[in-house]
C-alpha positions as CSV (number, residue, x, y, z in Angstrom):
1,M,27.7,8.3,7.1
2,L,27.1,12.0,6.2
3,S,29.1,14.5,8.3
4,L,28.2,18.2,8.6
5,L,31.1,20.2,10.0
6,N,30.5,23.8,11.2
7,L,27.9,24.3,8.5
8,K,26.5,27.8,8.0
9,L,24.1,29.3,5.5
10,A,23.4,33.0,5.2
11,F,21.8,35.3,2.7
12,G,23.1,38.8,3.1
13,S,22.7,39.8,6.7
14,R,20.2,37.0,7.4
15,T,21.6,33.8,8.8
16,L,19.4,30.8,8.4
17,F,21.5,28.5,10.5
18,A,25.1,28.3,11.8
19,D,27.4,26.0,13.9
20,V,25.7,22.9,12.5
21,N,27.7,19.8,13.5
22,L,25.9,16.6,12.8
23,K,26.6,13.0,11.8
24,L,23.8,11.2,9.8
25,T,24.1,7.4,9.7
26,A,22.6,4.6,7.6
27,R,19.4,2.8,8.6
28,T,18.3,6.0,10.4
29,R,15.4,8.2,9.5
30,Y,15.6,11.9,10.3
31,G,12.6,14.2,10.4
32,L,13.4,17.8,9.5
33,V,11.1,20.4,11.2
34,G,11.0,24.1,11.6
35,A,8.8,27.1,11.0
36,N,7.9,28.3,7.5
37,G,10.9,30.2,6.1
38,S,13.3,28.8,8.7
39,G,15.4,27.2,5.9
40,K,14.3,23.5,5.8
41,T,14.0,23.2,2.0
42,T,17.2,25.2,1.6
43,F,19.0,22.8,4.0
44,L,17.9,19.9,1.8
45,K,19.4,21.7,-1.2
46,V,22.7,22.1,0.7
47,L,22.7,18.4,1.5
48,S,22.0,17.5,-2.1
49,L,25.0,19.6,-3.1
50,D,22.8,21.8,-5.3
51,L,23.6,24.8,-3.0
52,E,26.9,25.8,-1.5
53,P,26.9,26.6,2.2
54,S,28.3,30.0,3.3
55,S,31.0,28.1,5.3
56,G,31.7,24.7,6.7
57,E,31.9,21.3,5.0
58,I,29.8,18.3,4.0
59,V,31.7,15.0,4.1
60,K,30.2,11.9,2.5
61,P,31.6,8.5,1.6
62,K,33.2,8.3,-1.9
63,N,30.6,5.8,-3.2
64,A,27.6,7.3,-1.5
65,T,24.8,8.6,-3.7
66,I,22.3,11.3,-2.9
67,G,18.7,11.3,-4.2
68,I,16.2,14.2,-4.0
69,L,12.6,14.2,-5.3
70,S,12.6,15.9,-8.7
71,Q,9.8,18.3,-9.7
72,D,10.8,18.3,-13.4
73,Y,8.2,15.9,-14.6
74,Y,7.1,18.3,-17.4
75,K,10.2,17.3,-19.3
76,L,9.1,13.7,-19.4
77,E,5.4,14.1,-20.3
78,S,5.6,12.1,-23.6
79,N,7.3,9.1,-22.0
80,R,5.6,5.9,-20.8
81,V,5.1,5.9,-17.1
82,L,7.2,2.7,-16.6
83,D,10.0,4.3,-18.7
84,V,10.0,7.5,-16.6
85,V,10.8,5.5,-13.5
86,I,13.5,3.5,-15.2
87,M,15.1,6.7,-16.5
88,G,16.1,7.4,-12.9
89,K,18.9,4.9,-13.4
90,K,20.5,6.7,-16.3
91,R,23.2,4.2,-17.0
92,L,20.7,1.4,-17.2
93,W,18.2,3.4,-19.3
94,D,21.0,4.4,-21.8
95,A,22.1,0.8,-22.2
96,M,18.5,-0.5,-22.7
97,H,17.8,2.3,-25.2
98,E,21.1,1.7,-27.1
99,K,20.5,-2.1,-27.2
100,D,17.0,-1.5,-28.8
101,E,18.4,0.8,-31.4
102,I,21.2,-1.6,-32.4
103,L,18.7,-4.5,-32.7
104,Q,16.7,-2.5,-35.2
105,N,19.5,-2.9,-37.7
106,E,19.1,-5.7,-40.2
107,E,22.9,-6.4,-40.2
108,L,25.2,-5.9,-37.2
109,S,28.7,-4.6,-37.6
110,E,31.6,-5.6,-35.3
111,R,31.2,-2.3,-33.6
112,D,27.4,-3.0,-33.0
113,I,28.2,-6.5,-31.6
114,E,30.9,-5.0,-29.3
115,R,28.4,-2.3,-28.1
116,L,25.7,-5.0,-27.6
117,G,28.0,-6.9,-25.3
118,F,28.8,-3.7,-23.3
119,C,25.0,-2.9,-23.0
120,E,24.2,-6.5,-21.9
121,E,26.8,-6.3,-19.1
122,I,25.2,-3.1,-17.8
123,I,21.7,-4.4,-18.0
124,D,22.7,-7.6,-16.2
125,A,24.6,-5.7,-13.5
126,E,21.7,-3.3,-12.9
127,D,19.0,-6.0,-12.8
128,G,17.6,-4.6,-16.0
129,Y,15.6,-7.7,-16.9
130,E,13.6,-7.4,-13.7
131,A,13.3,-3.5,-14.0
132,E,9.7,-3.4,-15.2
133,S,8.4,-5.8,-12.5
134,I,10.3,-3.9,-9.8
135,V,9.0,-0.5,-11.1
136,A,5.4,-1.9,-11.4
137,E,5.5,-2.9,-7.7
138,L,6.7,0.6,-6.7
139,L,4.0,2.3,-8.7
140,E,1.2,0.1,-7.4
141,G,2.4,0.7,-3.8
142,L,2.1,4.4,-4.5
143,G,-1.5,4.0,-5.8
144,I,-0.9,4.0,-9.6
145,E,-2.9,1.2,-11.1
146,N,-1.3,-1.3,-13.4
147,S,-3.5,-0.1,-16.3
148,K,-1.8,3.3,-16.1
149,H,1.8,1.9,-16.4
150,E,1.8,1.7,-20.2
151,S,0.3,5.2,-20.6
152,D,2.2,8.4,-21.2
153,L,3.0,10.5,-18.2
154,K,0.9,13.4,-19.6
155,T,-2.3,11.4,-19.1
156,L,-1.9,11.5,-15.3
157,S,-3.0,14.4,-13.0
158,G,-0.4,16.6,-11.4
159,G,-0.6,14.6,-8.1
160,Y,0.0,11.3,-9.8
161,K,2.8,12.7,-11.9
162,M,4.6,13.5,-8.6
163,R,3.9,9.9,-7.4
164,V,5.7,8.7,-10.5
165,M,8.7,11.0,-9.7
166,L,8.7,9.6,-6.2
167,A,8.7,6.0,-7.6
168,Q,11.7,7.1,-9.8
169,L,13.6,8.3,-6.7
170,L,12.8,5.1,-4.8
171,Y,13.9,3.0,-7.8
172,I,17.2,4.7,-7.9
173,N,17.7,3.5,-4.3
174,P,20.3,6.1,-3.3
175,S,22.4,5.9,-0.2
176,I,21.0,9.1,1.1
177,L,17.3,9.8,0.4
178,L,16.0,13.4,0.7
179,L,12.2,13.9,0.8
180,D,10.5,17.3,0.9
181,E,6.8,17.0,1.8
182,P,6.5,13.5,0.3
183,T,2.9,12.9,1.6
184,N,1.4,16.0,-0.1
185,Y,0.3,14.1,-3.2
186,L,-0.5,10.7,-1.6
187,D,-3.7,9.3,-0.3
188,I,-3.8,7.6,3.1
189,L,-3.2,4.0,1.8
190,S,-0.2,5.2,-0.2
191,I,1.2,7.0,2.8
192,R,1.0,3.8,4.8
193,W,2.8,1.9,2.0
194,L,5.5,4.6,2.0
195,E,5.9,4.3,5.7
196,G,6.7,0.6,5.4
197,Y,9.1,1.2,2.5
198,L,11.1,3.8,4.4
199,K,11.2,1.7,7.6
200,D,13.0,-1.0,5.5
201,F,15.3,1.4,3.7
202,A,18.9,0.5,4.2
203,G,20.3,4.0,3.7
204,T,19.9,7.4,5.4
205,V,16.5,9.1,5.1
206,I,15.9,12.8,5.7
207,I,12.2,13.9,5.6
208,C,10.8,17.4,5.7
209,S,7.1,17.1,6.4
210,H,4.3,18.8,8.2
211,D,2.5,15.5,8.7
212,R,2.9,14.8,12.4
213,F,1.5,11.3,12.2
214,F,3.8,10.4,9.4
215,L,6.9,11.7,11.3
216,N,5.8,9.7,14.3
217,Q,5.4,6.5,12.3
218,V,8.7,6.8,10.4
219,C,11.4,8.8,12.1
220,T,14.0,7.6,14.6
221,H,15.5,11.1,15.1
222,M,14.4,14.7,14.6
223,M,16.4,17.7,13.3
224,D,15.0,21.0,14.5
225,V,15.8,24.2,12.5
226,D,15.4,26.9,15.2
227,Y,17.4,29.4,17.3
228,G,19.7,30.0,14.4
229,T,21.0,26.4,14.2
230,I,20.0,22.8,13.7
231,T,19.7,20.6,16.8
232,M,19.4,16.8,16.8
233,Y,16.9,14.9,19.0
234,T,16.5,11.2,19.4
235,G,13.0,9.7,18.9
236,D,9.9,10.6,16.9
237,Y,8.1,14.0,16.6
238,D,6.2,13.6,19.9
239,D,9.5,12.7,21.7
240,F,11.1,15.7,20.1
241,I,8.4,18.1,21.4
242,Y,8.8,16.8,25.0
243,Q,12.6,16.9,24.8
244,K,12.8,20.4,23.4
245,K,10.4,21.7,26.0
246,D,12.4,20.0,28.7
247,A,15.7,21.4,27.4
248,L,14.2,24.9,27.2
249,L,13.0,24.7,30.8
250,Q,16.4,23.5,31.9
251,K,18.1,26.5,30.2
252,E,15.6,28.9,31.7
253,A,16.2,27.4,35.1
254,S,20.0,27.7,34.7
255,V,19.7,31.3,33.6
256,G,17.4,32.0,36.6
257,N,19.9,30.5,39.0
258,I,22.8,32.5,37.5
259,E,20.8,35.7,37.7
260,K,20.0,35.1,41.4
261,K,23.7,34.7,42.1
262,Q,24.5,37.8,40.1
263,K,21.9,39.8,42.1
264,H,23.4,38.6,45.3
265,L,26.9,39.7,44.2
266,Q,25.6,43.0,42.9
267,N,24.0,43.7,46.2
268,F,27.4,43.2,47.9
269,I,29.1,45.5,45.4
270,D,26.5,48.2,45.7
271,R,26.7,48.1,49.5
272,Y,30.4,47.8,50.1
273,G,32.1,48.9,46.9
274,A,32.8,52.4,48.1
275,K,34.3,51.3,51.4
276,A,38.1,51.0,51.3
277,T,38.1,48.1,53.8
278,K,35.8,46.1,51.4
279,A,37.2,47.2,48.1
280,K,39.3,44.1,47.5
281,Q,36.2,41.9,48.2
282,A,34.0,44.0,46.0
283,K,36.5,43.7,43.1
284,S,36.5,39.9,43.6
285,K,32.7,39.9,43.6
286,F,32.6,42.0,40.4
287,K,35.0,39.5,38.6
288,A,32.8,36.6,39.8
289,S,29.7,38.4,38.4
290,Q,31.5,38.8,35.1
291,R,32.3,35.1,35.0
292,L,28.7,34.3,35.7
293,E,27.7,36.6,32.8
294,D,29.9,34.6,30.4
295,E,28.4,31.4,31.8
296,K,24.9,32.8,31.3
297,K,25.6,33.5,27.6
298,T,26.2,29.7,27.0
299,H,22.6,29.1,28.2
300,M,21.0,31.9,26.2
301,L,19.3,31.0,22.9
302,E,18.9,33.0,19.7
303,P,15.2,34.2,19.2
304,S,13.0,31.3,18.1
305,S,11.8,31.2,14.5
306,R,8.7,29.5,15.6
307,S,5.4,31.4,16.0
308,F,1.8,30.3,16.4
309,P,-1.0,31.9,14.4
310,S,-4.3,32.3,16.3
311,F,-7.3,30.9,14.4
312,R,-10.7,32.1,15.6
313,F,-13.9,31.0,13.9
314,S,-16.9,32.6,15.5
315,V,-20.3,31.3,14.6
316,S,-22.5,34.2,13.4
317,K,-25.9,32.5,14.2
318,R,-27.4,29.0,14.8
319,S,-28.1,26.8,11.8
320,A,-30.9,24.3,11.2
321,A,-30.6,20.9,12.7
322,V,-29.7,19.5,9.3
323,P,-28.0,22.3,7.4
324,L,-26.9,20.3,4.3
325,V,-28.6,17.5,2.4
326,I,-26.6,15.7,-0.4
327,D,-28.8,13.5,-2.6
328,G,-27.6,11.1,-5.3
329,I,-24.7,13.2,-6.6
330,S,-22.8,11.6,-9.6
331,K,-20.1,13.1,-11.6
332,S,-17.9,12.0,-14.5
333,F,-15.1,13.7,-16.5
334,G,-15.4,12.0,-19.9
335,K,-15.2,8.3,-19.4
336,N,-13.8,8.7,-15.9
337,K,-16.5,8.4,-13.3
338,V,-15.5,9.9,-9.9
339,L,-18.7,10.1,-7.9
340,E,-21.5,7.6,-8.0
341,K,-24.9,8.4,-6.3
342,V,-23.4,9.9,-3.1
343,S,-26.1,10.7,-0.6
344,F,-25.9,11.8,3.0
345,E,-27.2,14.4,5.4
346,V,-25.0,16.7,7.6
347,E,-26.3,17.4,11.1
348,K,-25.5,20.6,12.9
349,G,-22.2,20.5,14.9
350,E,-20.8,17.5,13.0
351,K,-17.2,17.5,12.0
352,I,-17.0,15.3,8.9
353,A,-13.8,14.2,7.1
354,I,-14.1,12.9,3.5
355,V,-11.4,10.4,2.7
356,G,-10.5,8.1,-0.2
357,A,-7.9,7.5,-2.9
358,N,-6.5,10.3,-5.0
359,G,-8.7,11.1,-8.0
360,I,-11.8,9.5,-6.4
361,G,-13.7,12.8,-6.3
362,K,-13.2,14.3,-2.8
363,S,-12.4,17.8,-4.0
364,T,-14.9,17.4,-6.8
365,L,-17.7,16.8,-4.2
366,L,-16.7,19.9,-2.3
367,E,-16.6,22.0,-5.5
368,I,-20.2,20.7,-6.4
369,V,-21.5,21.4,-2.9
370,T,-20.1,25.0,-3.0
371,D,-21.6,25.6,-6.5
372,H,-18.2,25.9,-8.2
373,L,-18.9,22.8,-10.3
374,E,-22.1,21.2,-11.6
375,A,-23.0,17.6,-10.9
376,D,-24.2,15.3,-13.7
377,N,-27.0,14.0,-11.5
378,G,-28.2,14.6,-8.0
379,T,-28.5,17.7,-5.8
380,S,-26.9,19.4,-2.7
381,L,-29.0,21.8,-0.7
382,F,-28.1,24.1,2.1
383,K,-30.8,25.3,4.5
384,E,-31.4,29.0,4.5
385,S,-29.9,29.4,7.9
386,A,-26.6,27.9,6.8
387,Q,-23.8,30.4,6.3
388,V,-20.9,28.8,4.4
389,A,-17.2,29.7,4.4
390,Y,-15.0,27.7,1.9
391,F,-11.3,27.1,1.8
392,P,-10.6,25.4,-1.6
393,Q,-7.6,23.2,-2.3
394,Y,-6.4,25.7,-4.9
395,F,-6.9,28.6,-2.5
396,E,-4.8,31.1,-4.5
397,R,-7.9,31.7,-6.7
398,E,-9.4,33.5,-3.8
399,L,-6.6,36.2,-3.8
400,D,-6.0,39.1,-6.1
401,K,-2.2,38.9,-6.6
402,T,-1.9,42.5,-7.8
403,K,-3.1,43.8,-4.4
404,T,-1.3,44.3,-1.2
405,V,-2.1,42.0,1.7
406,L,-4.2,44.6,3.5
407,S,-6.1,45.8,0.4
408,C,-6.8,42.3,-0.8
409,L,-8.5,41.5,2.6
410,A,-10.3,44.9,2.5
411,D,-11.7,44.2,-0.9
412,K,-13.2,41.0,0.3
413,H,-14.7,42.6,3.4
414,P,-15.6,46.2,2.5
415,D,-17.8,46.6,5.6
416,V,-14.9,45.8,8.1
417,G,-12.9,48.7,9.5
418,E,-9.1,48.9,8.9
419,Q,-8.3,48.4,12.5
420,K,-10.2,45.1,12.6
421,L,-8.6,44.0,9.3
422,R,-5.1,44.7,10.7
423,S,-5.8,42.9,14.0
424,T,-7.1,39.9,12.1
425,L,-4.0,39.8,9.9
426,G,-1.9,40.1,13.1
427,L,-3.6,36.9,14.4
428,M,-2.3,35.3,11.2
429,L,1.3,36.5,11.9
430,F,1.4,39.4,9.4
431,H,3.4,42.2,10.9
432,S,2.5,45.9,10.1
433,D,5.3,46.2,7.5
434,E,4.2,43.0,5.8
435,M,0.6,44.2,5.3
436,G,1.9,46.4,2.5
437,K,3.5,43.5,0.6
438,K,2.0,42.4,-2.7
439,V,0.1,39.1,-2.5
440,L,2.3,37.9,-5.4
441,Q,5.4,38.1,-3.1
442,L,3.9,35.9,-0.4
443,S,5.0,32.3,0.2
444,G,2.4,29.4,-0.1
445,G,2.0,29.3,3.7
446,E,1.5,33.1,3.9
447,K,-1.1,33.0,1.1
448,S,-2.9,30.2,3.0
449,R,-3.0,32.2,6.2
450,L,-4.3,35.2,4.3
451,V,-7.3,33.1,3.0
452,F,-7.9,32.0,6.6
453,A,-7.9,35.6,7.7
454,S,-10.7,36.2,5.3
455,L,-12.6,33.1,6.5
456,M,-12.3,34.4,10.1
457,L,-14.0,37.6,9.0
458,D,-16.8,35.8,7.2
459,R,-20.3,35.5,8.7
460,Q,-20.4,31.7,8.9
461,N,-21.7,28.7,10.8
462,F,-20.6,26.0,8.3
463,L,-16.9,25.6,7.3
464,I,-15.8,23.6,4.3
465,L,-12.0,23.0,4.1
466,D,-10.1,21.3,1.3
467,E,-6.6,20.2,2.3
468,P,-6.3,23.1,4.8
469,T,-2.8,22.1,6.2
470,N,-1.0,21.5,2.8
471,H,1.0,24.8,3.0
472,L,1.0,25.2,6.8
473,D,4.0,24.4,9.1
474,L,3.4,22.1,12.0
475,E,2.8,25.0,14.4
476,S,0.1,26.5,12.2
477,S,-1.5,23.1,11.7
478,E,-1.5,22.5,15.4
479,S,-3.2,25.9,16.0
480,L,-5.8,25.3,13.3
481,M,-6.5,21.8,14.7
482,K,-7.2,23.3,18.2
483,A,-9.4,26.0,16.8
484,L,-11.5,23.4,14.9
485,Q,-11.8,21.2,17.9
486,E,-13.4,24.2,19.7
487,Y,-15.5,25.3,16.8
488,D,-19.2,25.4,17.5
489,G,-20.4,25.3,13.9
490,T,-20.5,22.4,11.4
491,L,-17.4,21.3,9.5
492,L,-16.9,19.4,6.2
493,M,-13.3,18.8,5.3
494,V,-10.9,16.9,3.0
495,S,-7.3,16.2,4.3
496,H,-4.6,13.6,3.9
497,D,-3.2,14.6,7.3
498,R,-4.1,11.7,9.6
499,Y,-3.1,13.3,12.8
500,F,-5.2,16.3,11.9
501,I,-8.3,14.2,10.9
502,S,-7.8,11.9,14.0
503,N,-8.1,14.9,16.3
504,V,-10.9,16.8,14.6
505,A,-13.3,14.5,12.8
506,T,-16.4,12.9,14.5
507,R,-17.6,11.2,11.3
508,I,-15.9,9.7,8.2
509,I,-17.2,9.4,4.7
510,E,-15.0,7.3,2.4
511,L,-15.5,7.8,-1.3
512,R,-15.0,4.6,-3.4
513,S,-15.1,3.8,-7.1
514,D,-18.4,1.9,-6.5
515,G,-20.1,4.2,-4.1
516,Y,-19.2,5.4,-0.6
517,F,-18.9,4.3,3.0
518,D,-20.4,6.4,5.8
519,F,-19.0,5.8,9.2
520,L,-20.2,7.5,12.4
521,G,-17.1,7.7,14.6
522,T,-13.5,8.9,14.9
523,Y,-10.9,8.3,12.3
524,D,-9.1,5.8,14.5
525,E,-12.3,3.8,14.9
526,Y,-12.8,4.0,11.1
527,V,-9.3,2.6,10.4
528,E,-10.0,-0.3,12.8
529,K,-13.3,-1.0,11.0
530,R,-11.8,-0.8,7.6
531,K,-9.1,-3.4,8.5
532,L,-12.0,-5.8,9.0
533,D,-13.5,-4.7,5.7
534,Y,-10.3,-5.5,3.8
535,L,-10.7,-9.1,4.9
536,D,-14.5,-9.2,4.4
537,R,-15.9,-7.6,1.2
538,N,-19.5,-7.8,2.4
539,L,-19.8,-4.7,4.6
540,S,-22.5,-4.8,7.2
541,A,-23.9,-2.3,9.7
542,D,-22.4,-2.5,13.2
543,K,-25.6,-2.0,15.1
544,K,-24.0,-2.4,18.5
545,N,-21.9,0.6,18.1
546,K,-24.6,2.5,16.0
547,K,-22.2,2.8,13.1
548,V,-24.0,3.6,9.8
549,E,-23.0,2.2,6.5
550,K,-24.3,3.0,3.0
551,V,-22.5,1.1,0.4
552,S,-23.2,0.2,-3.3
553,D,-20.9,-2.8,-3.4
554,P,-21.9,-5.2,-6.2
555,E,-20.9,-8.9,-5.9
556,K,-17.5,-9.6,-7.4
557,K,-18.0,-11.2,-10.9
558,Q,-16.5,-14.6,-11.1
559,P,-14.9,-15.7,-14.4
560,D,-17.0,-18.1,-16.5
561,T,-15.7,-21.5,-17.8
562,A,-14.5,-20.1,-21.1
563,C,-12.6,-17.3,-19.4
564,K,-10.9,-19.7,-17.0
565,K,-9.7,-21.8,-19.9
566,K,-8.2,-18.7,-21.5
567,L,-6.5,-17.7,-18.3
568,N,-5.0,-21.2,-17.9
569,S,-3.8,-21.1,-21.4
570,I,-2.2,-17.7,-21.1
571,E,-0.6,-18.7,-17.7
572,K,1.0,-21.7,-19.4
573,T,2.3,-19.5,-22.3
574,C,3.8,-17.1,-19.8
575,Q,5.5,-19.8,-17.9
576,K,7.0,-21.3,-21.1
577,L,8.2,-17.8,-22.3
578,E,9.7,-17.0,-18.9
579,K,11.7,-20.2,-19.0
580,E,12.9,-19.6,-22.5
581,L,13.9,-16.0,-21.6
582,Q,15.7,-17.2,-18.5
583,D,17.7,-19.8,-20.5
584,L,18.7,-17.2,-23.1
585,Q,19.7,-14.7,-20.4
586,E,22.0,-17.2,-18.8
587,V,23.7,-17.8,-22.2
588,I,24.0,-14.1,-23.0
589,S,25.4,-13.2,-19.5
590,S,28.1,-15.8,-19.7
591,E,31.7,-14.5,-20.2
592,S,32.3,-16.6,-23.3
593,F,29.1,-15.4,-25.2
594,Y,30.6,-12.4,-26.9
595,Q,34.1,-13.9,-27.3
596,N,33.4,-17.4,-28.7
597,T,29.9,-17.3,-30.3
598,P,29.9,-16.8,-34.1
599,D,28.6,-13.4,-35.2
600,E,25.6,-14.7,-37.0
601,E,24.5,-17.0,-34.2
602,R,25.0,-14.2,-31.6
603,V,22.8,-11.8,-33.6
604,T,20.1,-14.6,-33.9
605,I,20.2,-15.2,-30.1
606,L,19.9,-11.5,-29.3
607,K,17.0,-11.0,-31.7
608,K,15.3,-14.1,-30.2
609,Q,15.6,-12.6,-26.8
610,K,13.9,-9.4,-27.9
611,E,11.1,-11.4,-29.6
612,I,10.4,-13.4,-26.5
613,E,10.4,-10.2,-24.3
614,N,7.7,-8.7,-26.6
615,K,5.6,-11.9,-26.6
616,L,5.8,-12.1,-22.8
617,K,4.7,-8.5,-22.5
618,V,1.7,-9.1,-24.8
619,S,0.8,-12.3,-22.8
620,Y,0.9,-10.3,-19.5
621,Q,-1.4,-7.7,-20.9
622,K,-3.9,-10.3,-22.0
623,W,-3.8,-11.9,-18.6
624,E,-4.5,-8.6,-16.9
625,Q,-7.4,-7.8,-19.2
626,L,-9.1,-11.1,-18.4
627,M,-8.5,-10.7,-14.6
628,S,-9.9,-7.1,-14.6
């Protein structure tokens, strides 16, 4: 259990939260929500003991461990992916590293043998001999293929590096797990895997996320950073929204009733206060009114930190019936093929979501369509009547960081008057005094809203959005979602936010390594269809529901006779080596091994163990190559 007692955090005159008294228990998953800038990430730093609260106390059990997702992967770039994850358990990693160094010596001293025994004890206690298989399972669950496990971390993209760091955190298996936007770098399948993992987690989980669907799937409680404090609610995010609204209505009703009573008492005081015969009663009524004022204060709330931007996308003119045609687009980066003969037409008014695993080419396709990247083969063609507005994943490139908020927007829209510019910024929650701030000083969420302000001023009838909710809080995401539902133009988007896609998209295009899957329907219908597809590799058109599929899915190649013989031989070798290794580990882990075994024999056994481990590793790699 983690107890928070009268916790307060303030920076100068600004108080983020105060009077926080909460108890966080094991096997409970808490969602942490609040507006951008309300203090959610700062609260996680306080819980991780990286930041001292202004006052109050955090009480945790003596043996409890706290884990928070590390962003420092750049320090580990030259290490093997498997090793980066194992490094999370520093005691185990140090023991394994020291053991390898000692066994490099041709002759072992008494000190070496003593240290070997100490290292073996740690490795055995920390399940070090199973470390690589446990880590491999975690990495695969997070969408990192087995072929990448032996590579250096620097060979992965930024998103995959963050997945490795997430695997490291999960491998540590702390008592208290702190996750800040864990789904930002995950594809939909990896998010579903993470949901299952967290539901089975034995400790305490605290998740800060803007992914409403993820919070609904995982959380048992919600912590709301608002009104100058942090309030606990039981249930998932949807339950929290209902409970908070209900609690607010009850407080408003209580305040209303108190004010009615005060008005009645004040009428009496005003009418009879000057009369000597009623003076005593008037004084009594005045005291009663004061008591009611004190009671009213207990129902009053601090101003809410939540605010909702107003997204408005007005279509400038009608487009053609088919405003965009994509024909046979292929793209590779070196040997890495990301798009393979992707072809589809976009009809006017469609709201299309492009989905697929990370690195499969979703953002690449949008960059090609918007002429920011050249395809290797194929074409994308907008009809003349199409007016496109684009929100790229790396949207900061759209902003001049040396400018102020107002001048940056003015430079992009020189024909728009200042009053219109200011009113548009106001819709995106920029107050007058904030319009003079440098773009460089803005938070990620504020920069995102500034780019949307520009899109709202564009003459457009075709929106292309790449991960539009990544830096938006839940309130902003909700407002954007509603605006896109009402949008009369055409929409092509990429997003990992399932709640967002489920409520906006009317057609799904899934990019795959061997082609693509084009589904006419909502995201929920697509998920239902894909569940069937996982059981049946031969995709077929569902004519009853008028679902369209276009798939380049070659038949799975079956291993030939010679290959089968090699596989059988390697499997037998693996089984034999695994048995030998298990027998040696039982000998080494016995209490008498380091006390009673002669030095020469002990060294021979330890070197034999290392030799078998290396042979087994090579055999596993051969087996994987034949199976791929």
